[in-house]
KOLKE-32511 format. One record per residue (C-alpha): x, y, z; residue number from 0; residue in three letters. Coordinates in steps of 0.25 Angstrom, whole numbers, plus 2048, in hexadecimal, padded with zeros to 3 digits. Last residue first. Layout:
N
+-----+-----+-----+-----+--------+
!  xx !  yy !  zz ! num ! residu !
+-----+-----+-----+-----+--------+
!   X !   Y !   Z ! NUM !    ALA !
...
+-----+-----+-----+-----+--------+
END
This chain:
334
+-----+-----+-----+-----+--------+
!  xx !  yy !  zz ! num ! residu !
+-----+-----+-----+-----+--------+
! 7A6 ! 866 ! 7CC ! 333 !    VAL !
! 79A ! 86D ! 7CF ! 332 !    GLN !
! 793 ! 876 ! 7D8 ! 331 !    ARG !
! 7A1 ! 87E ! 7D9 ! 330 !    GLY !
! 7A1 ! 88A ! 7D3 ! 329 !    GLN !
! 799 ! 892 ! 7D9 ! 328 !    GLU !
! 7A2 ! 89B ! 7E0 ! 327 !    GLU !
! 7AB ! 897 ! 7EC ! 326 !    VAL !
! 7A9 ! 8A2 ! 7F6 ! 325 !    GLY !
! 7AC ! 89D ! 803 ! 324 !    ILE !
! 79F ! 89D ! 809 ! 323 !    GLU !
! 7A3 ! 891 ! 812 ! 322 !    CYS !
! 798 ! 888 ! 810 ! 321 !    ALA !
! 79C ! 88B ! 7FF ! 320 !    ASP !
! 7AA ! 889 ! 803 ! 319 !    LEU !
! 7A4 ! 87B ! 807 ! 318 !    ILE !
! 79E ! 877 ! 7FC ! 317 !    LEU !
! 7AA ! 87B ! 7F3 ! 316 !    ARG !
! 7B3 ! 873 ! 7FA ! 315 !    HIS !
! 7A8 ! 867 ! 7F7 ! 314 !    LEU !
! 7A6 ! 868 ! 7EB ! 313 !    ARG !
! 7B6 ! 869 ! 7E8 ! 312 !    LEU !
! 7B7 ! 85B ! 7F3 ! 311 !    GLU !
! 7AD ! 855 ! 7E9 ! 310 !    TYR !
! 7B4 ! 859 ! 7DB ! 309 !    ASP !
! 7C2 ! 853 ! 7E1 ! 308 !    TYR !
! 7BE ! 844 ! 7E4 ! 307 !    ASP !
! 7B7 ! 844 ! 7F3 ! 306 !    TYR !
! 7B7 ! 833 ! 7F1 ! 305 !    PRO !
! 7C4 ! 834 ! 7EF ! 304 !    ASN !
! 7C9 ! 828 ! 7E7 ! 303 !    PRO !
! 7CC ! 819 ! 7E8 ! 302 !    MET !
! 7D9 ! 813 ! 7EC ! 301 !    GLU !
! 7DF ! 81B ! 7E5 ! 300 !    GLY !
! 7EC ! 81D ! 7ED ! 299 !    ILE !
! 7EB ! 82C ! 7F1 ! 298 !    VAL !
! 7D9 ! 829 ! 7F4 ! 297 !    PHE !
! 7DD ! 81D ! 7FB ! 296 !    SER !
! 7E7 ! 825 ! 805 ! 295 !    TYR !
! 7DE ! 82F ! 805 ! 294 !    LEU !
! 7D1 ! 825 ! 809 ! 293 !    ASP !
! 7DB ! 81F ! 813 ! 292 !    ARG !
! 7DB ! 82D ! 81A ! 291 !    ILE !
! 7CE ! 830 ! 819 ! 290 !    MET !
! 7C9 ! 823 ! 820 ! 289 !    ASP !
! 7D1 ! 828 ! 82B ! 288 !    ASP !
! 7CF ! 835 ! 82D ! 287 !    TYR !
! 7C5 ! 834 ! 839 ! 286 !    ARG !
! 7C9 ! 827 ! 83F ! 285 !    GLY !
! 7C6 ! 819 ! 840 ! 284 !    SER !
! 7B8 ! 81F ! 83D ! 283 !    GLN !
! 7AD ! 81A ! 846 ! 282 !    PRO !
! 7A5 ! 80D ! 842 ! 281 !    PRO !
! 797 ! 812 ! 83D ! 280 !    LEU !
! 78A ! 810 ! 845 ! 279 !    MET !
! 77A ! 815 ! 83F ! 278 !    ILE !
! 771 ! 817 ! 84A ! 277 !    GLU !
! 764 ! 817 ! 842 ! 276 !    GLU !
! 75B ! 823 ! 846 ! 275 !    TYR !
! 74B ! 826 ! 84C ! 274 !    HIS !
! 74D ! 834 ! 854 ! 273 !    ASN !
! 73E ! 836 ! 856 ! 272 !    GLN !
! 735 ! 843 ! 852 ! 271 !    TYR !
! 72E ! 839 ! 845 ! 270 !    ALA !
! 729 ! 82E ! 84F ! 269 !    ASN !
! 72E ! 821 ! 844 ! 268 !    TYR !
! 724 ! 81C ! 83A ! 267 !    LYS !
! 72D ! 820 ! 82F ! 266 !    GLY !
! 738 ! 82C ! 833 ! 265 !    VAL !
! 742 ! 82B ! 827 ! 264 !    PRO !
! 74E ! 823 ! 82A ! 263 !    THR !
! 758 ! 82A ! 835 ! 262 !    CYS !
! 769 ! 825 ! 836 ! 261 !    ARG !
! 770 ! 82B ! 841 ! 260 !    LEU !
! 780 ! 827 ! 83E ! 259 !    ILE !
! 789 ! 824 ! 847 ! 258 !    THR !
! 799 ! 825 ! 842 ! 257 !    PRO !
! 79A ! 832 ! 84A ! 256 !    ASN !
! 7A3 ! 83B ! 846 ! 255 !    GLU !
! 79A ! 843 ! 841 ! 254 !    MET !
! 791 ! 846 ! 84E ! 253 !    PRO !
! 786 ! 842 ! 848 ! 252 !    LYS !
! 783 ! 83C ! 83C ! 251 !    ILE !
! 775 ! 83E ! 838 ! 250 !    GLU !
! 770 ! 836 ! 82D ! 249 !    PHE !
! 762 ! 836 ! 825 ! 248 !    SER !
! 757 ! 82D ! 822 ! 247 !    CYS !
! 752 ! 828 ! 812 ! 246 !    ASN !
! 752 ! 836 ! 80A ! 245 !    GLU !
! 75E ! 83B ! 810 ! 244 !    CYS !
! 761 ! 844 ! 81C ! 243 !    VAL !
! 771 ! 845 ! 820 ! 242 !    VAL !
! 773 ! 84C ! 82E ! 241 !    VAL !
! 783 ! 84D ! 831 ! 240 !    LEU !
! 786 ! 852 ! 83F ! 239 !    GLN !
! 792 ! 859 ! 846 ! 238 !    ARG !
! 789 ! 85A ! 852 ! 237 !    ARG !
! 797 ! 853 ! 85C ! 236 !    GLY !
! 7A1 ! 85E ! 856 ! 235 !    TYR !
! 799 ! 86A ! 85A ! 234 !    GLY !
! 795 ! 865 ! 869 ! 233 !    ASN !
! 794 ! 876 ! 86C ! 232 !    ALA !
! 793 ! 87C ! 85F ! 231 !    GLU !
! 79C ! 888 ! 85A ! 230 !    VAL !
! 7A3 ! 884 ! 84F ! 229 !    SER !
! 796 ! 882 ! 845 ! 228 !    THR !
! 795 ! 879 ! 838 ! 227 !    VAL !
! 787 ! 876 ! 833 ! 226 !    ARG !
! 785 ! 870 ! 825 ! 225 !    VAL !
! 777 ! 86F ! 81E ! 224 !    THR !
! 76F ! 869 ! 814 ! 223 !    SER !
! 766 ! 870 ! 80C ! 222 !    VAL !
! 75B ! 867 ! 805 ! 221 !    GLY !
! 756 ! 861 ! 7F8 ! 220 !    ASP !
! 75C ! 86A ! 7EC ! 219 !    PRO !
! 76B ! 86A ! 7F6 ! 218 !    TYR !
! 76D ! 874 ! 7FF ! 217 !    GLU !
! 77A ! 875 ! 807 ! 216 !    LEU !
! 779 ! 87F ! 814 ! 215 !    LEU !
! 785 ! 881 ! 81B ! 214 !    ALA !
! 786 ! 886 ! 828 ! 213 !    LEU !
! 790 ! 88E ! 833 ! 212 !    THR !
! 792 ! 88F ! 840 ! 211 !    SER !
! 7A3 ! 894 ! 843 ! 210 !    ASP !
! 7A5 ! 89D ! 838 ! 209 !    TYR !
! 7B2 ! 8A3 ! 83F ! 208 !    SER !
! 7B2 ! 8B1 ! 846 ! 207 !    ASN !
! 7B4 ! 8AC ! 854 ! 206 !    VAL !
! 7B1 ! 8B6 ! 85F ! 205 !    SER !
! 7B0 ! 8AB ! 86A ! 204 !    ASP !
! 7A3 ! 8A7 ! 862 ! 203 !    LEU !
! 7A2 ! 8AD ! 856 ! 202 !    ARG !
! 795 ! 8A5 ! 852 ! 201 !    THR !
! 79A ! 8A9 ! 843 ! 200 !    LYS !
! 792 ! 8A2 ! 838 ! 199 !    LYS !
! 793 ! 89E ! 82A ! 198 !    LEU !
! 785 ! 899 ! 823 ! 197 !    PHE !
! 787 ! 893 ! 815 ! 196 !    SER !
! 77D ! 88E ! 809 ! 195 !    HIS !
! 784 ! 885 ! 800 ! 194 !    VAL !
! 77A ! 883 ! 7F3 ! 193 !    LYS !
! 776 ! 878 ! 7E9 ! 192 !    GLU !
! 77F ! 86D ! 7F4 ! 191 !    PRO !
! 786 ! 861 ! 7ED ! 190 !    GLU !
! 786 ! 853 ! 7F1 ! 189 !    GLY !
! 77D ! 84C ! 7FE ! 188 !    GLN !
! 784 ! 845 ! 805 ! 187 !    LEU !
! 794 ! 848 ! 7FF ! 186 !    ARG !
! 791 ! 856 ! 7FF ! 185 !    LEU !
! 78A ! 856 ! 80B ! 184 !    ILE !
! 797 ! 84F ! 811 ! 183 !    LEU !
! 7A1 ! 85A ! 80B ! 182 !    ASP !
! 797 ! 866 ! 811 ! 181 !    ILE !
! 79A ! 85E ! 822 ! 180 !    LEU !
! 7A8 ! 85E ! 820 ! 179 !    HIS !
! 7A9 ! 86D ! 81A ! 178 !    SER !
! 7A1 ! 870 ! 824 ! 177 !    GLY !
! 7AE ! 86F ! 82E ! 176 !    PHE !
! 7B8 ! 879 ! 829 ! 175 !    ILE !
! 7AE ! 882 ! 81E ! 174 !    TYR !
! 7A3 ! 883 ! 828 ! 173 !    MET !
! 7AB ! 883 ! 833 ! 172 !    ASP !
! 7B0 ! 894 ! 82F ! 171 !    GLY !
! 7AD ! 895 ! 821 ! 170 !    GLY !
! 7B7 ! 89F ! 81E ! 169 !    GLN !
! 7C2 ! 897 ! 825 ! 168 !    PHE !
! 7CC ! 89D ! 82E ! 167 !    HIS !
! 7C2 ! 8A3 ! 837 ! 166 !    GLU !
! 7C0 ! 893 ! 83C ! 165 !    LEU !
! 7CD ! 895 ! 845 ! 164 !    TRP !
! 7C6 ! 89E ! 84C ! 163 !    LYS !
! 7BA ! 893 ! 84F ! 162 !    ARG !
! 7C7 ! 888 ! 852 ! 161 !    PHE !
! 7CD ! 893 ! 85E ! 160 !    GLU !
! 7BE ! 895 ! 864 ! 159 !    CYS !
! 7BD ! 888 ! 866 ! 158 !    ASP !
! 7B4 ! 882 ! 85C ! 157 !    HIS !
! 7A5 ! 879 ! 85F ! 156 !    GLU !
! 7A4 ! 871 ! 854 ! 155 !    THR !
! 79B ! 86E ! 849 ! 154 !    CYS !
! 796 ! 865 ! 83C ! 153 !    MET !
! 78A ! 865 ! 838 ! 152 !    ALA !
! 785 ! 85E ! 82D ! 151 !    SER !
! 776 ! 85F ! 829 ! 150 !    ASP !
! 772 ! 857 ! 81C ! 149 !    ILE !
! 767 ! 859 ! 812 ! 148 !    MET !
! 75E ! 84E ! 809 ! 147 !    LEU !
! 769 ! 843 ! 804 ! 146 !    VAL !
! 761 ! 839 ! 7FA ! 145 !    ARG !
! 75C ! 82C ! 7FC ! 144 !    GLY !
! 764 ! 825 ! 808 ! 143 !    THR !
! 768 ! 819 ! 805 ! 142 !    GLU !
! 76B ! 81D ! 7F6 ! 141 !    GLY !
! 77A ! 817 ! 7FB ! 140 !    SER !
! 781 ! 824 ! 7F8 ! 139 !    ARG !
! 778 ! 829 ! 804 ! 138 !    ILE !
! 77A ! 81C ! 80C ! 137 !    LYS !
! 78B ! 81E ! 809 ! 136 !    GLU !
! 78B ! 82D ! 80D ! 135 !    GLU !
! 785 ! 829 ! 81A ! 134 !    ILE !
! 78F ! 81F ! 820 ! 133 !    TYR !
! 79B ! 827 ! 818 ! 132 !    ARG !
! 793 ! 832 ! 822 ! 131 !    VAL !
! 794 ! 82A ! 82F ! 130 !    ALA !
! 7A2 ! 823 ! 82C ! 129 !    PRO !
! 7A6 ! 831 ! 82A ! 128 !    ASN !
! 7B1 ! 832 ! 820 ! 127 !    TYR !
! 7AB ! 83D ! 816 ! 126 !    ARG !
! 7AC ! 845 ! 826 ! 125 !    TYR !
! 7BC ! 845 ! 826 ! 124 !    MET !
! 7BB ! 851 ! 81B ! 123 !    TYR !
! 7C9 ! 853 ! 818 ! 122 !    GLY !
! 7CB ! 852 ! 809 ! 121 !    LEU !
! 7D3 ! 849 ! 801 ! 120 !    GLN !
! 7DA ! 84E ! 7F3 ! 119 !    VAL !
! 7E0 ! 844 ! 7EC ! 118 !    VAL !
! 7EA ! 849 ! 7E1 ! 117 !    THR !
! 7E5 ! 845 ! 7D2 ! 116 !    ASN !
! 7F0 ! 850 ! 7CE ! 115 !    LYS !
! 7E3 ! 857 ! 7C6 ! 114 !    GLU !
! 7D8 ! 853 ! 7D1 ! 113 !    LYS !
! 7E4 ! 858 ! 7DB ! 112 !    ALA !
! 7E6 ! 866 ! 7D4 ! 111 !    THR !
! 7D8 ! 868 ! 7D3 ! 110 !    LYS !
! 7D4 ! 864 ! 7DF ! 109 !    ILE !
! 7DE ! 86F ! 7E5 ! 108 !    ILE !
! 7DA ! 878 ! 7DB ! 107 !    ASN !
! 7CB ! 878 ! 7E0 ! 106 !    GLU !
! 7D2 ! 879 ! 7EE ! 105 !    TYR !
! 7D8 ! 887 ! 7EB ! 104 !    GLU !
! 7C9 ! 88C ! 7E3 ! 103 !    SER !
! 7C2 ! 886 ! 7EF ! 102 !    TYR !
! 7CA ! 890 ! 7F7 ! 101 !    ASN !
! 7C3 ! 88F ! 806 ! 100 !    GLU !
! 7CC ! 883 ! 809 !  99 !    GLY !
! 7CD ! 873 ! 807 !  98 !    ALA !
! 7C4 ! 871 ! 813 !  97 !    PRO !
! 7C9 ! 867 ! 81A !  96 !    LYS !
! 7D7 ! 85F ! 81B !  95 !    ASP !
! 7DB ! 85B ! 80B !  94 !    LEU !
! 7E4 ! 84D ! 808 !  93 !    HIS !
! 7EB ! 84F ! 7FE !  92 !    ILE !
! 7F0 ! 846 ! 7F4 !  91 !    HIS !
! 7FE ! 84D ! 7EE !  90 !    ILE !
! 7FF ! 850 ! 7E1 !  89 !    GLY !
! 806 ! 85C ! 7E0 !  88 !    ARG !
! 7FC ! 868 ! 7DF !  87 !    GLU !
! 7F5 ! 85F ! 7E9 !  86 !    VAL !
! 7FE ! 861 ! 7F2 !  85 !    CYS !
! 801 ! 86E ! 7F3 !  84 !    ALA !
! 7F2 ! 871 ! 7F0 !  83 !    ARG !
! 7EE ! 86C ! 7FC !  82 !    ALA !
! 7F7 ! 874 ! 806 !  81 !    ALA !
! 7F4 ! 87F ! 7FF !  80 !    GLU !
! 7E4 ! 87B ! 802 !  79 !    MET !
! 7E8 ! 877 ! 811 !  78 !    MET !
! 7ED ! 885 ! 816 !  77 !    ARG !
! 7DE ! 88A ! 81B !  76 !    TRP !
! 7DB ! 87C ! 823 !  75 !    VAL !
! 7E8 ! 87E ! 82A !  74 !    ASP !
! 7F0 ! 871 ! 824 !  73 !    THR !
! 7ED ! 864 ! 823 !  72 !    GLU !
! 7ED ! 85F ! 813 !  71 !    ILE !
! 7F1 ! 84F ! 814 !  70 !    LEU !
! 7F9 ! 84B ! 809 !  69 !    MET !
! 7FD ! 840 ! 800 !  68 !    VAL !
! 807 ! 83C ! 7F7 !  67 !    GLU !
! 812 ! 843 ! 800 !  66 !    ALA !
! 81F ! 846 ! 7FF !  65 !    ARG !
! 821 ! 853 ! 7F7 !  64 !    GLU !
! 816 ! 857 ! 7FF !  63 !    LEU !
! 81D ! 857 ! 80B !  62 !    LEU !
! 82B ! 85B ! 808 !  61 !    GLU !
! 823 ! 869 ! 806 !  60 !    GLU !
! 81B ! 86A ! 80F !  59 !    ARG !
! 827 ! 867 ! 81B !  58 !    GLY !
! 828 ! 85B ! 824 !  57 !    LEU !
! 825 ! 858 ! 82F !  56 !    ARG !
! 826 ! 847 ! 831 !  55 !    PRO !
! 81B ! 83E ! 838 !  54 !    ILE !
! 81F ! 838 ! 844 !  53 !    GLY !
! 816 ! 83F ! 84B !  52 !    ARG !
! 80B ! 846 ! 846 !  51 !    TYR !
! 801 ! 840 ! 84A !  50 !    VAL !
! 806 ! 842 ! 85A !  49 !    ASP !
! 803 ! 850 ! 855 !  48 !    LEU !
! 810 ! 856 ! 859 !  47 !    GLY !
! 80D ! 860 ! 84A !  46 !    GLY !
! 800 ! 865 ! 850 !  45 !    ARG !
! 800 ! 873 ! 859 !  44 !    LYS !
! 80F ! 873 ! 856 !  43 !    SER !
! 80E ! 872 ! 847 !  42 !    ILE !
! 802 ! 876 ! 846 !  41 !    TRP !
! 807 ! 885 ! 84B !  40 !    ASP !
! 814 ! 883 ! 844 !  39 !    GLU !
! 80C ! 885 ! 836 !  38 !    ASP !
! 813 ! 880 ! 82B !  37 !    GLU !
! 80F ! 86F ! 82C !  36 !    GLU !
! 813 ! 864 ! 825 !  35 !    CYS !
! 810 ! 856 ! 825 !  34 !    TRP !
! 818 ! 848 ! 824 !  33 !    GLY !
! 818 ! 83A ! 81B !  32 !    ILE !
! 810 ! 834 ! 820 !  31 !    VAL !
! 80F ! 824 ! 819 !  30 !    GLU !
! 801 ! 823 ! 815 !  29 !    PHE !
! 7F9 ! 816 ! 813 !  28 !    LEU !
! 801 ! 80A ! 81B !  27 !    GLU !
! 800 ! 817 ! 827 !  26 !    PRO !
! 7F2 ! 817 ! 829 !  25 !    PHE !
! 7F1 ! 81E ! 836 !  24 !    LYS !
! 7FA ! 828 ! 834 !  23 !    ARG !
! 7F1 ! 82E ! 829 !  22 !    VAL !
! 7E4 ! 830 ! 834 !  21 !    ALA !
! 7ED ! 836 ! 83C !  20 !    ARG !
! 7F1 ! 83F ! 831 !  19 !    MET !
! 7E3 ! 844 ! 82F !  18 !    LYS !
! 7E2 ! 844 ! 83E !  17 !    GLU !
! 7EC ! 84F ! 83F !  16 !    SER !
! 7E8 ! 858 ! 834 !  15 !    GLY !
! 7D8 ! 859 ! 837 !  14 !    HIS !
! 7DC ! 867 ! 840 !  13 !    ASN !
! 7E4 ! 86C ! 833 !  12 !    HIS !
! 7EF ! 872 ! 838 !  11 !    GLY !
! 7F9 ! 865 ! 833 !  10 !    ILE !
! 7FE ! 868 ! 828 !   9 !    GLY !
! 802 ! 862 ! 81A !   8 !    ILE !
! 800 ! 851 ! 81E !   7 !    GLN !
! 809 ! 846 ! 817 !   6 !    GLY !
! 807 ! 839 ! 811 !   5 !    ILE !
! 80E ! 831 ! 808 !   4 !    LYS !
! 805 ! 827 ! 803 !   3 !    LEU !
! 807 ! 817 ! 808 !   2 !    ARG !
! 807 ! 80D ! 7FB !   1 !    LYS !
! 7FF ! 7FE ! 800 !   0 !    MET !
+-----+-----+-----+-----+--------+
END
């Protein structure tokens, strides 16, 4: 079995260390050649983490010369520059999310990757959530009938420092967290006709970020919702996906829970009772393990990436629409 030489550019992304931890679980698939980081603050905060122990810190140019595959885990606003440097050299990338606030820049990266047949895997971890995959399988089989609407929430209870960090982004928490949910809705329901966005600031603790946001995705036969807040008590516990179909509905709550509630039409039951079936799924062995294994399979050509270049561009247009970042209506066709 061929081992792929993999490196990591940046350790500033909040998911970066756990992506490296997942890679190190599979020494038969990957040879970790090194990591690089130019920000001394991140080096002091994260460079000593156990997951980087025994991995050399290299200069970026040396890493680019040696790597076949790269994890892009810089600060969010630096990811596109690192991604471009990799794909121009034909290096396959795992690109953490979201994919930049400049659509044209991202589009050019995807165009280059497509020309060079370079894998671009985005870091949307709920694509690998067992409960989400179960629901997607049922929808694809036709068992559920048409998807009528989806209600989703990805809320948190962030401290003042984190909400100040969100000021870096024009879309605030819709950009960082809502992007996960928009990905799921696009995958399960398809592309909406319109996106309506509501970005609000609570201004708690005098923070000026968009920390209470809502997006409505309009379809010919209904509206699906994406709600994101950073100020909700037990917000993590209310991270939720409700998928309403013709023949049944599903609920995952919280999102990391491997238990699904499946409801069927009321029929003869008391309409005011909460009637549902619990579907228990095996928990994930690791949040990113399947994603990293698939990255290997994509690179060696063992399987195609189901989230292809065109899908990722459509998704990112929707995300930027929901963040009120001016992508012109170039984009409903690929």
